[in-house]
C-alpha positions as CSV (number, residue, x, y, z in Angstrom):
1,X,115.1,22.5,-6.1
2,X,113.7,23.7,-2.7
3,X,114.8,27.0,-1.3
4,X,116.6,27.0,2.0
5,X,115.3,29.7,4.4
6,X,117.8,31.8,6.3
7,X,117.5,34.8,8.6
8,X,119.4,38.0,7.9
9,X,122.0,36.9,10.5
10,X,122.3,33.5,8.8
11,X,122.8,35.2,5.5
12,X,125.6,37.3,6.9
13,X,127.3,34.2,8.4
14,X,126.9,32.4,5.0
15,X,128.5,35.4,3.2
16,X,131.5,35.1,5.6
17,X,131.7,31.3,5.0
18,X,131.5,31.8,1.2
19,X,134.1,34.6,1.3
20,X,136.4,32.3,3.2
21,X,135.8,29.5,0.7
22,X,136.6,31.9,-2.2
23,X,139.5,33.8,-0.7
24,X,141.3,31.1,1.4
25,X,140.2,27.5,0.8
26,X,139.8,27.7,-3.0
27,X,143.3,29.1,-3.6
28,X,144.9,26.8,-1.0
29,X,143.2,23.8,-2.7
30,X,144.4,25.0,-6.2
31,X,147.9,25.1,-4.8
32,X,147.5,21.6,-3.5
33,X,146.3,20.4,-6.9
34,X,149.4,22.0,-8.6
35,X,151.7,20.5,-6.0
36,X,150.2,17.1,-6.5
37,X,150.5,17.4,-10.3
38,X,154.2,18.1,-9.8
39,X,154.6,14.6,-8.3
40,X,154.1,13.0,-11.7
41,X,151.7,10.2,-12.7
42,X,148.2,11.5,-11.9
43,X,146.5,8.1,-12.3
44,X,148.0,6.8,-9.1
45,X,148.4,10.0,-7.2
46,X,146.2,10.0,-4.1
47,X,147.1,13.6,-3.1
48,X,145.9,14.8,-6.5
49,X,142.6,12.8,-6.3
50,X,141.9,14.2,-2.8
51,X,142.7,17.7,-3.9
52,X,140.4,17.4,-6.9
53,X,137.6,16.0,-4.7
54,X,138.0,18.9,-2.3
55,X,137.9,21.4,-5.1
56,X,134.6,19.9,-6.3
57,X,133.2,20.1,-2.8
58,X,134.2,23.8,-2.4
59,X,132.8,24.8,-5.8
60,X,129.6,22.8,-5.2
61,X,129.0,24.3,-1.8
62,X,129.5,27.9,-3.1
63,X,127.1,27.3,-6.1
64,X,124.5,25.4,-4.1
65,X,124.3,27.9,-1.3
66,X,124.1,30.9,-3.6
67,X,121.4,29.3,-5.8
68,X,119.2,28.0,-3.0
69,X,119.0,30.5,-0.2
70,X,115.9,32.5,0.5
71,X,116.4,35.4,3.0
72,X,113.3,35.7,5.1
73,X,112.6,39.2,6.4
74,X,111.5,38.2,9.9
75,X,110.5,41.7,11.0
76,X,107.6,41.6,8.5
77,X,106.2,38.3,9.7
78,X,103.2,38.0,12.0
79,X,103.9,38.2,15.8
80,X,100.8,36.4,17.0
81,X,102.0,32.9,16.2
82,X,105.2,31.0,15.9
83,X,106.9,31.7,12.5
84,X,110.3,31.4,11.0
85,X,112.9,33.5,12.8
86,X,110.9,34.1,16.0
87,X,112.0,33.1,19.4
88,X,109.7,31.0,21.6
89,X,109.6,29.9,25.2
90,X,108.3,26.4,25.8
91,X,107.4,24.7,29.0
92,X,107.9,21.0,29.3
93,X,104.6,19.9,30.8
94,X,106.1,16.9,32.6
95,X,109.0,18.7,34.2
96,X,107.9,22.3,34.3
97,X,111.3,23.3,32.8
98,X,111.3,26.2,30.4
99,X,113.4,26.2,27.2
100,X,113.9,29.0,24.6
101,X,114.5,28.5,20.9
102,X,114.8,30.5,17.8
103,X,113.3,28.9,14.7
104,X,115.8,29.1,11.9
105,X,116.7,27.3,8.7
106,X,118.6,24.0,8.6
107,X,122.0,25.6,7.9
108,X,121.7,28.0,10.9
109,X,120.5,25.4,13.5
110,X,122.6,25.1,16.6
111,X,120.8,23.5,19.5
112,X,123.6,24.5,21.9
113,X,122.8,28.1,21.2
114,X,119.0,27.7,21.2
115,X,118.6,27.7,17.4
116,X,116.5,24.9,16.0
117,X,115.6,24.2,12.4
118,X,112.1,24.7,11.2
119,X,112.5,21.3,9.5
120,X,113.3,19.4,12.8
121,X,110.5,17.5,14.5
122,X,110.3,20.1,17.3
123,X,110.5,23.0,14.8
124,X,107.7,21.6,12.7
125,X,105.6,21.1,15.8
126,X,106.1,24.7,16.9
127,X,105.4,26.5,13.6
128,X,102.0,28.1,13.5
129,X,101.3,27.7,17.2
130,X,100.1,30.5,19.5
131,X,100.8,31.1,23.2
132,X,98.8,28.7,25.3
133,X,98.9,25.9,22.6
134,X,100.2,22.5,23.6
135,X,102.4,20.5,21.2
136,X,103.3,16.9,21.5
137,X,106.0,15.0,19.7
138,X,107.8,11.7,19.7
139,X,111.5,11.8,20.6
140,X,114.0,9.0,21.1
141,X,113.3,9.1,24.8
142,X,109.6,8.9,24.5
143,X,106.7,11.3,24.0
144,X,107.2,15.0,25.1
145,X,104.5,17.6,25.6
146,X,105.2,21.3,25.7
147,X,103.1,24.4,26.1
148,X,104.1,27.4,24.1
149,X,104.4,30.1,26.8
150,X,105.6,33.1,24.8
151,X,106.7,34.4,21.4
152,X,109.5,36.9,21.7
């Protein structure tokens, strides 16, 4: 199974999510299962089935996340090219507009906050590039070309 890269900040957020799953959602769901059992016949009990499904989701998410994360020490990575965890400034060649992104793992991506996944088309196009490099990619609205202006 492939490891999922995360930054230190992403790992801290994941720890909070897992803590919430363990301390709050898991016990709440166990209570829902017990309550649904109290209603009698489990073979036709939709509440019970939904609660059991939710329990499987919670347990699976906890196990999957813990088993597959790979914390990347971004401060030890090269600074001369775009790598996981770095922030980049791109200029849209056609419009002249600058955009800034941080390259993160898929679980941390949040385009609204300038965090794009290294597995996204744009993220894959940026990785390994140096300031002054042009990158071109196909997007739903057509072809876009950017110049990597700066690595922060």
